[in-house]
LOVEX-930906 format. One record per residue (C-alpha): x, y, z; residue in one letter. Coordinates in pm, whole numbers, plus 50000, padded with zeros to 5 digits. Layout:
+-------+-------+-------+------+
!     u !     v !     w ! tise !
+-------+-------+-------+------+
!     X !     Y !     Z !    a !
...
+-------+-------+-------+------+
REM end
This chain:
+-------+-------+-------+------+
!     u !     v !     w ! tise !
+-------+-------+-------+------+
! 42939 ! 39997 ! 98088 !    m !
! 42635 ! 39776 ! 98130 !    q !
! 42691 ! 39605 ! 97795 !    a !
! 43057 ! 39545 ! 97880 !    l !
! 42969 ! 39387 ! 98215 !    l !
! 42707 ! 39172 ! 98048 !    l !
! 42953 ! 39041 ! 97789 !    w !
! 43222 ! 38982 ! 98053 !    i !
! 42968 ! 38783 ! 98254 !    g !
! 42865 ! 38574 ! 97955 !    r !
! 43220 ! 38507 ! 97839 !    l !
! 43355 ! 38424 ! 98187 !    a !
! 43061 ! 38194 ! 98257 !    g !
! 43106 ! 38011 ! 97927 !    l !
! 43480 ! 37969 ! 97981 !    i !
! 43415 ! 37845 ! 98335 !    g !
! 43165 ! 37585 ! 98220 !    v !
! 43400 ! 37462 ! 97947 !    i !
! 43697 ! 37436 ! 98186 !    v !
! 43491 ! 37255 ! 98452 !    c !
! 43343 ! 37016 ! 98198 !    a !
! 43686 ! 36941 ! 98054 !    g !
! 43835 ! 36880 ! 98400 !    a !
! 43545 ! 36654 ! 98493 !    s !
! 43576 ! 36456 ! 98170 !    f !
! 43950 ! 36405 ! 98220 !    v !
! 43898 ! 36299 ! 98582 !    r !
! 43623 ! 36053 ! 98488 !    l !
! 43852 ! 35902 ! 98226 !    s !
! 44100 ! 35813 ! 98501 !    g !
! 44368 ! 36082 ! 98472 !    s !
! 44473 ! 36315 ! 98748 !    w !
! 44635 ! 36581 ! 98530 !    s !
! 44596 ! 36773 ! 98205 !    i !
! 44944 ! 36842 ! 98080 !    g !
! 45122 ! 36994 ! 98377 !    s !
! 44803 ! 37102 ! 98558 !    f !
! 44619 ! 36888 ! 98810 !    q !
! 44249 ! 36833 ! 98752 !    v !
! 44157 ! 36992 ! 99086 !    g !
! 44336 ! 37310 ! 98987 !    t !
! 44148 ! 37323 ! 98658 !    m !
! 43819 ! 37265 ! 98841 !    l !
! 43892 ! 37551 ! 99080 !    q !
! 43986 ! 37779 ! 98790 !    a !
! 43659 ! 37695 ! 98616 !    g !
! 43464 ! 37763 ! 98933 !    t !
! 43642 ! 38096 ! 98976 !    a !
! 43556 ! 38192 ! 98618 !    a !
! 43190 ! 38108 ! 98675 !    m !
! 43186 ! 38316 ! 98996 !    v !
! 43340 ! 38607 ! 98804 !    l !
! 43067 ! 38567 ! 98543 !    g !
! 42798 ! 38574 ! 98811 !    c !
! 42945 ! 38884 ! 98974 !    l !
! 42975 ! 39068 ! 98642 !    a !
! 42619 ! 38974 ! 98552 !    y !
! 42492 ! 39093 ! 98891 !    c !
! 42682 ! 39419 ! 98847 !    a !
! 42521 ! 39467 ! 98506 !    s !
! 42179 ! 39417 ! 98663 !    l !
! 42253 ! 39680 ! 98926 !    v !
! 42372 ! 39924 ! 98657 !    e !
! 42038 ! 39914 ! 98473 !    r !
! 41839 ! 40234 ! 98486 !    s !
! 41489 ! 40227 ! 98631 !    k !
! 41330 ! 40420 ! 98344 !    t !
+-------+-------+-------+------+
REM end
């Protein structure tokens, strides 16, 4: 379970960073939307993915045995 939580944390964090970076790049280039999604929505989705990654990583730390 600990390995699964660790990989979920890593993957969600990476996806969140990529989505936030993409939304920021599009916004800095002057657009307000990516396809049919607004940039703010993409930024919030990226932030949510990073929070999920942090929570999964924290849960994996708690699951570690003390031996």
